[in-house]
C-alpha positions in Angstrom: 15.4 18.4 19.6 18.3 17.6 17.2 20.4 16.2 20.0 17.6 14.0 21.3 17.0 12.5 17.9 20.8 11.9 17.6 20.8 10.2 21.0 18.0 7.9 19.8 19.8 7.1 16.6 23.0 6.2 18.5 21.1 3.3 20.0 21.1 1.7 16.6 24.3 2.8 14.8 27.9 3.9 15.6 28.7 6.4 12.8 32.3 7.0 11.7 31.7 10.8 11.7 29.8 13.3 13.8 26.1 13.5 13.0 25.2 16.9 11.6 22.0 18.3 10.0 23.6 17.4 6.6 24.2 13.8 7.5 22.3 11.5 5.1 20.2 9.0 7.2 20.7 6.0 5.0 24.1 6.3 3.5 25.8 8.5 6.1 24.5 6.4 9.1 24.1 3.1 7.3 20.7 2.5 8.9 19.0 -0.6 7.8 15.2 -0.8 7.1 14.9 -2.5 10.5 16.8 0.3 12.2 14.4 2.8 10.5 11.4 1.0 11.8 12.8 0.9 15.3 13.8 4.6 15.0 10.2 5.4 13.9 8.8 3.6 17.0 11.1 5.5 19.3 10.3 8.8 17.7 6.6 8.0 18.2 7.2 7.1 21.8 9.3 10.2 22.5 7.5 12.9 20.4 4.1 11.4 19.5 5.0 11.6 15.8 4.3 8.8 13.4 7.0 8.4 10.7 6.2 6.5 7.5 8.5 5.1 4.8 7.5 8.1 2.7 8.7 10.4 5.4 12.1 8.8 5.4 12.3 9.1 1.6 11.5 12.8 1.8 13.5 13.5 4.8 16.8 12.1 3.7 19.0 14.2 6.0 19.0 14.6 9.7 18.1 18.3 9.4 15.1 17.5 7.2 14.0 14.7 9.6 14.3 16.9 12.7 12.4 19.7 11.0 9.6 17.2 10.0 9.4 15.9 13.6 9.3 19.5 15.0 6.5 20.5 12.6 4.5 17.3 13.2 4.9 17.4 17.0 3.1 20.8 17.2 
């Protein structure tokens, strides 16, 4: 699932470094608020998971975000 989420994110940003579970979503990927809304929509379409602004505050790294999606998708 990590790779699929990375593929979705790469539709919005071109990071300078490889995306790892430790990558910070906002500072490491420089995602804007608009990017996060679009990402949320795609995550919902792909996995059926609704992500809120609170989820992005709590899940600040890629690893935390993917774990949240995996848990919520079950």
